N, C-alpha and C positions, 0 to 999 in steps of 0.2 A: 219227347213226345211227337209221336204221329199227330200232324196237322189235318185238316179238310181244305178242301179248296176254299170251302168260304173263311176260314182262318189266313191259308194262304191269301186270298185278297184284300184282307185287311191289312194284312204284311207290305203287299204290293203298293197298295193305296197310300200308304204312309211314305213310301220311297217316290211315288209321283202323285200326288192327289189327283182325284177325278176332276175336283172345281180348278183345275187349271186346264182344262181340256178345252178344244175353240167347240164353238156350239154346233158346228155341222161335222163333228168328229162322233165316232161311236168308240169309245174306252169302256175300259171294263171285261166283265165275262162275256164271251163271244158265244161257249158252247160249253154245256157239260152240267154237273150236279153239286149243288154246295154242298152237299154229304159227303160226296166222293172222298177216299183218305188218298194222302198225296206223300208220295216216299222218293218218288222221281221226279225231279222238274227240267223241262229243256228249255231254252231260249233262242228265240231265232227273230229275223230281221221281218218275215212274211209267212204265214201260216200255208204256205204252197201246198200240195198233194204231195210231192215228193217226202217234203217234210214232216206233216201229218204222219206220213207211211211210216216212215223210217223213226218217230219217234213211238209210234206204237208197235211197231217190233221189237223198240229196245224198253216196251214195256214203261214208257214215262205215264205219270199219272196227268202230269200238268204243263202244257206248252205255253210260255209268255212269251209273245211276239210284240212288235213296235207297232208294226202296220194290222186294221183289224180285218178279221175275217169279211164282215159287213160294213159298208159306208152308207147304204140305203136299205130300207125294208125288203125283206123276201116275200114274195107271195107263194113260191113255191120250193118244196125239196127235190130236186131230179137227181138221182146218183149218177147220170150221163153228163150233166154239167159239174164243171171243176167246182165250184161251190157246193153242189150239191154231194160229190164225190168227197170234199174234204168231212163234211159233216157225218157221211154214212162210215168213212174212215175212222172217225173220232169217236162214233157212237159204237162201232164196234170195238175198239179197242178202249174203250172207257177212260179217253182223255178229253181232259177241260183244257178249252185255248180260253186264255186272256190276252187281252191288248191294251198296253199302255204306250198310245201316240202322242199326241199333242201336248198331254198333259208332262210326257216323258221329256219333251223337246223342251218345254217352258221351266222345268222343275230344276232345283237346285243342285248340281251335279248330274243334270241331265246331257241330252245329246251335244245342245250346244256348249254346254261348261265343258264336254270333253275337246270339243275340237278347238274350243277357245283356249285350252290347256295346252295343246300341241304347240301355239307359237307363244305359251307362256305371256298372254296377254297382263296387263295390269291396270288396275281399276276396273274390271270387268263388270260390265251392267246392260240389262235386256236393252234391246230394239224397241220392244213395245211391251212395256213394264203391264204384268196382269191385273185387271180392272179387279179381278175380284180376289187376289192375293193379299189378302187382308190379313192383317195382326187385331187382336183384342188385347186389351191391356185388363189385365184381371186382377183385382185389390183387394186382397184381405186383411181383416183384422184380428193381430194374433197376439197370445200372450208371450214377453219377452223370451220365457224358456221356450216355449214350441216354435220360434222361428224357422231354427235349422231343419228341423223335422217336416216343416212345411216346402221350405224351398228344397228338400232332396226329392219329397214326394212330386211336386210339380214339375221340377227338373228332368224327371223320370219320363215327361208326356212333350218333351219339346218346348216346356216354357224357358223364358228367359235366353234366348237365340238372337243375337241382332248383329247380322252380318256375318263374318267369320269369328265372332265373340259367340261364346256360349255362358250361363250359368249369371247371365245379367240380372240385377234386379234394385230395388231400390226400398230404403225404410226410414221412418221417422216416428219418433215418440209421439203418445198420445195419449188421451183420458177416454175410457169409454164407460158409457153409463148404461144402465139397463133395472128395468124393476122387475123381480121374479116371481111369479104366483106360486100358489102354494103347492101344485102339482109338479112344478120344475126340480131339475135337480142340477144347479149351477156350479161348473166345476169351479169358478171364482165366486166369492161374495155371499152372499145370505139370501133365502126365500121372505118373502112377505115386505119389502124392503129398498129402497133405489139406491143401489151399488152404483160406485166408480172404481174402477179398476185398470191400471196401467195396462196397454196393449201398444203395438206397433202396427203402421200402416204398411203392409207388404206391397208393392209392386212390382208384375214383372208382364212381358209380353208372351201372347200364347195365338201360334195358327189357329185360325177358327175352326179347321177339322180335328183339333185336336184338345178343344174348349173341355168338351164335357168329361171327357176322360181326367183332366188335369184338376178340374173342380171336383172329382170322384175320389181323386187321390187325396187332395187336399183334405176334405172332409172325414176321410178315413184317418189321416194323422191329427186332426184338429179335435182338441180336448172339450168345446163347447159342444153342448147340445146341439144347438143350432148356429153353422156358421156363418159369421157376416159377412159378407162379400160383394164387391161391384164388379160388372163388367161393361167396358166401354170399347166401341167401333174405332179401330184406326184407320186411317188413309191408307194406301198401299204407300205412297211418299216413294223412295227410292228402293221398292222391293227387290231382291235380287231375282224372284222369279219372272219369266214373261217370254215372249217369243223372240229368238234371235240375241245375239250378245256384241258387244262391243267394245273395245278397250285400247289401250296403247301399247306398242311393242316395248320391250326392254330398251331396245336402241333403234335406230333409222335402219332400214333394208330397202332393197329396191323389192319393186313389184314382182320383177322375175327371180330374185331370190325366196320371195315368199312363197310362189308358185312352186319352183322347186322343192322347199322344206317340205310342203305339203304333199308332193308326189311322192317324195321317199318315204316320207312318215307312212303314208297311206297305202305306200306300193303301187302307185298308178303307173299306168304305161302310157298316159298323156293328160296333161290338163288342158284345158282352153284359158286363154286370157284375152280379156280387151283391155287397149291401152298402151303406155309406153313400158316396155320390160324394165327401162333404166329408172323410171320415176321413182322418187326417195318416197318411201310410206314412213308414219308413225303411227297413225292410227287404222283400226282394221275393224270391218263389221261383218256379222258372219250370221250366217242362217242355215241349218241344215234341211237336208233334203230337197223340195223346190222353194226354192227362194223368190223368184221372178215377182210375185205382188209384194216382197216387204223392199224391193228396192228403195220407192219413196221415202223408208223409213229409213233406210240404211244412209241416204244421202242427206237426211236430217241431222243425222249424228256427228256431221263434218269430216266421217272417215275417208281416206282418199283410195281403199280399195274394199270391195264388196264380196266375200267367198260364200258361195254356195252352191248348188246344183242345181239341174234342169232350166239352166238360165237360154228365156228363147230368145230369138233371131232380135223381134222389137225389142225386147229390153234391154238388150245387148245396145242396141241405137241410142236407147234414153240414156242408158250409161255413158256414153261416148258424150253425148249432147250436153251433159250433168256433168263433166269431167272427172267420173270417177270411174277408176278401176274396177277388172271384174276377174276374178278367178273362180273356174267353174270345174269342181272335182267331182259332178255327177252325183246323183241322186243317191245310188245304192253306197257309192265308197265315203258319202259324207255321214252316214247312218250304221253302216254295218260295223263299225269298230263300237257301238256301245253295246251288242251284245257280249263282248268279254269282259266288258266294264259291268254289266249289268249282274251277268255271272257273282263276280265277285262281292258286289254290292248284296246281291239277294243273300249268298253265302254268309256274309256278316249279320244280314239280318235274322236269317233263321237261328246263328249261333245265340246272339241277343235276345231271341226270343224263346230259345228252350227247343226248337222243334228240330227234330231229326229227320233231313232228308238230302237228297244228292241234288247237286247243280252243276250241269252243262250245257256247252252251246252246241247248237247241231252244226253238221260240218257239211251237210249237202247244198248249202245255198251258195250262189255265184251271182255276178253281176250279168243282167240280160243282155248287157250289150258287149259285142267283142269290137275288139281294133286292130284291123290289119292294116 
């Protein structure tokens, strides 16, 4: 089927839930009409005028970017300004623009996990666990012969995911009681009397943003007229979502070797380091984009090196005093690889949803900095 912008937003929000975005950020639909059809999707790091113009020339319907078009409210649209020109181009080409920024940084499988994957970090976890990245415990009371149908229904909506494990659940036997009024049609038992029936207490964890879907799916599969269920909020604990990542290397490496590995993997002309290149490293902290503000969090992890971009002079001095090494790979290059990864992930999501649309990476972007 051909999706609308609104349907594509739902798909993208499942990949990078908006609740993971920082409070100052502006994620989601930046421009466009939710009813517009989407047959061609482009993915880019920035909604630059040249990117938008190229997308329109190639008849793209939706541009998905990492950085938002607007960080602050605008008071006017002047097509002579860069932001105004982007809006005018997008309007003329009926191109919707959508941003997944800090929510994609924090999301499982997002930008920071991509960087951590280059170094094959073990036991990887967020530097700043997302305080709102909470799960709910969904408890449903089910006749024994309908347990599998209920499980299949809720698992289709991301229930039962704990860390790297899926289809996680718990069940216990019990006895349910109910008195059925004369106007009811109980699936088990009889009207006009107190009934006792065998039931199982089925427990699964569900992301808060998928709870309504999971409950609706369970209702569809449940034999009772009124499904009995409970929902319990769970604290984030060791949630895998949040800003930054830190973990252990498979084997010890020097700071210089790690810097060289990132330089080769990201095809960088140069990387900046702070610290002794021969220092032995076993634990690495990572933050994509501009990571100066998270240096205290990196230090708190006990990592010997912090890998990020846009590290300022005074942050580098603070790192020296704290005894933590720095590898600065640049803002653009720390995030640009997510574009190709996102293309692959979106393609897979569309196949799963039965949506027919092409997805491609914009090829007109380059690092604004040149090295001579």
